[in-house]
DOVOLO-933839 format. One record per atom (N, C-alpha, C): residue in three letters; x, y, z. Coordinates in steps of 0.001 Angstrom, whole numbers, plus 500000, padded with zeros to 6 digits. Example, Ala and Ser with C-alpha at 12.3 -4.5 7.8 and 13.67 -1.06 7.14 Angstrom:
% residues 2
ALA513190494310507800/ALA512300495500507800/ALA513200496700507800/SER512850497750507080/SER513670498940507140/SER512900500030507870/
***
This chain:
% residues 99
SER806190130294908802/SER806959129982909897/SER807783128701909712/VAL808684128482910565/VAL809622127338910367/VAL809580126534911706/LEU809530125272911462/LEU809656124381912600/LEU811056124193913222/VAL811174123988914505/VAL812502123686915046/VAL813176122700914318/GLY814554122983913838/GLY815328122090913006/GLY815063122156911536/GLY814117123057911184/GLY813737123297909740/GLY814790124196909140/VAL814711124332907802/VAL815624125098906994/VAL815059126538906751/VAL816001127519907017/VAL815477128944906768/VAL816329129396905641/THR815721129935904633/THR816328130323903421/THR816076131947903529/TYR817260132637903120/TYR817146134168903173/TYR818142134707902155/THR817833135881901680/THR818814136570900858/THR819334137776901432/LEU820648138016901278/LEU821372139124901829/LEU821869139884900649/ASP821270141124900439/ASP821723142001899354/ASP822859143019899981/VAL824070142744899468/VAL825163143649899913/VAL825671144414898718/LEU826024145712898780/LEU826822146378897775/LEU828138146532898371/HIS829247145784897749/HIS830471145818898200/HIS831360146570897125/ALA831319147896897201/ALA831975148588896149/ALA833493148842896451/SER834147147765895977/SER835530147748896293/SER836255146837895426/GLY837618146966895321/GLY838408146076894510/GLY838806144802895299/SER838600144711896641/SER838931143633897426/SER837825142592897549/PRO838149141371897306/PRO837147140317897421/PRO836470140001898732/ALA835313139658898881/ALA834585139258900047/ALA834913137847900365/LEU835543137514901418/LEU835953136137901753/LEU835293135562902957/GLY834875134264902825/GLY834300133605904033/GLY835520133237904925/ASP835313133495906213/ASP836593133319907010/ASP836044133171908556/LEU836785132964909460/LEU836629133016910875/LEU837403134140911381/PRO836901135426911215/PRO837646136613911769/PRO837728136613913162/VAL838839137229913679/VAL839074137302915038/VAL838678138799915376/VAL837648138899916228/VAL837149140202916557/VAL837191140338918143/ASP837834141426918672/ASP838080141614919977/ASP838674140283920726/GLY839542139581920097/GLY840327138533920568/GLY839565137128920550/ALA838447137026919857/ALA837751135901919873/ALA837413135480918235/ALA837490134260917845/ALA836990133898916605/ALA835565134047916497/ARG835111134672915521/ARG833553134874915290/ARG833137134242913868/ARG832012133659913804/ARG831407133152912595/ARG830711134385911944/GLY830743134269910670/GLY830015135255909862/GLY830738135654908553/ILE830249136615907869/ILE830892137148906688/ILE831443138527907144/LEU832692138637906842/LEU833420139883906960/LEU833727140554905802/LEU833271141691905540/LEU833566142588904420/LEU834454143648904923/SER835637143730904366/SER836559144767904907/SER837457145233903759/ASP837899146406904010/ASP838845147128902965/ASP840025147721903693/PRO841062147605903072/PRO842199148334903545/PRO842021149937903344/ILE842657150643904149/ILE842728152132903995/ILE843742152331902879/PRO843341152844901715/PRO844299152866900626/PRO845587153656900909/GLU846690153165900547/GLU847952154023900645/GLU848194154282902239/PHE847708153566903117/PHE847762153894904572/PHE849193154323904888/ILE850196153486904464/ILE851597153741904909/ILE852228154747903936/THR852090154509902613/THR852952155355901724/THR852545156720901528/ALA851093157001901576/ALA850583158279901317/ALA849901159014902552/GLY849874158287903653/GLY849340158895904856/GLY847901159046904811/THR847168158336903923/THR845762158421903976/THR845165157784905312/SER844168158334905817/SER843630157798907143/SER842101157634907067/TYR841615156812907970/TYR840233156597908145/TYR839535157994908671/VAL838372158215908097/VAL837633159420908475/VAL836625159058909602/PRO836773159554910800/PRO835819158979911795/PRO834320159352911493/GLY833490158360911662/GLY832152158503911385/GLY831699158044910044/SER832773157713909138/SER832337157487907772/SER831941156113907484/LEU832152155093908474/LEU831674153798908119/LEU830295153655908910/ALA829305153267907971/ALA827965153122908375/ALA827413151802907829/VAL826543151189908723/VAL825798149986908300/VAL824381150184908773/ASP823567149771907816/ASP822095149798908193/ASP821492148382908121/TYR821896147558908959/TYR821419146138908963/TYR821507145695910236/ALA820367145180910800/ALA820241144680912218/ALA821121143635912441/GLY821982143648913357/GLY822890142662913788/GLY824250142685913220/ALA824434143527912124/ALA825650143664911576/ALA826640144618912574/GLU827928144212912528/GLU828879144912913505/GLU829963145605912728/ARG830197146871913012/ARG831209147700912420/ARG832656147217913133/VAL833600146982912337/VAL834899146548912834/VAL836012147316912222/TYR837147147449912949/TYR838370148131912300/TYR839651147337912776/SER840622147480912089/SER841931146860912401/SER843040147881912434/THR843940147744913264/THR845192148550913479/THR846384147750913173/ASP846175146438912765/ASP847366145684912459/ASP847382144962911068/ASP846984145864910069/ASP847014145372908623/ASP845982144252908481/GLY844844144174909119/GLY843811143329908965/GLY844018141925909480/LEU844999141775910414/LEU845144140461911012/LEU844102140170912130/THR843808141199912813/THR842747141079913863/THR841799142282913758/CYS840563142262914257/CYS839667143314914286/CYS839185143739915493/ARG838782144848915807/ARG838139145348916996/ARG836796145826916610/SER835837145634917635/SER834498146210917377/SER834310147620917750/PHE833678148417916951/PHE833451149695917292/PHE832646149977918523/SER831763149000918737/SER830865148920919985/SER831601148599921229/ALA832667147865921101/ALA833450147454922191/ALA834385148576922641/LEU834696149408921717/LEU835558150613921814/LEU834686151722922490/GLY833494151737922062/GLY832538152710922698/GLY832741154137921983/GLY833242154071920823/GLY833414155302920018/GLY834185155031918733/GLU834908155981918316/GLU835696155866917153/GLU837133155592917547/PRO837869154828916731/PRO839331154622917024/PRO840120155853916498/ALA841382156008916983/ALA842247157006916530/ALA842348156892915046/ALA842047157862914231/ALA841905157629912711/ALA843341157281912172/ALA844380157850912604/ALA845686157559912010/ALA846180156113912376/SER845573155427913284/SER845925154063913522/SER845231153005912766/VAL844121153302912156/VAL843279152413911422/VAL843861151902910090/THR843956150706909861/THR844642150229908590/THR843466149527907694/HIS842386149027908421/HIS841274148484907702/HIS839968148819908373/VAL838934148869907650/VAL837604148977908238/VAL836608147880907586/GLY835581147466908292/GLY834815146486907752/GLY833497146331908549/VAL832607145389908047/VAL831449145001908649/VAL831305143521908694/LEU830977143004909847/LEU830772141557910097/LEU829190141311910237/PHE828777140445909174/PHE827363140065909136/PHE827334138738909680/
***
């Protein structure tokens, strides 16, 4: 147990199988800056080849993690939970998870 004001140390094991780096940031999710670690990836060749997000393909098995997506090339993110479902696949430019 930890006393109030004490230090909690923990380990987060994450497999980030991507060529994009994981960056510490204050991402904007649903219009508000959020603290956390955002792991996100662009949809490869979104504009040039017409590649699109596959609905239901982004999964996370970690309590408190939030699935997010972007339709503006990663500038801002929306929460899947705020949407209440899946976004229109052709509009998604990035997908990610906020820890």
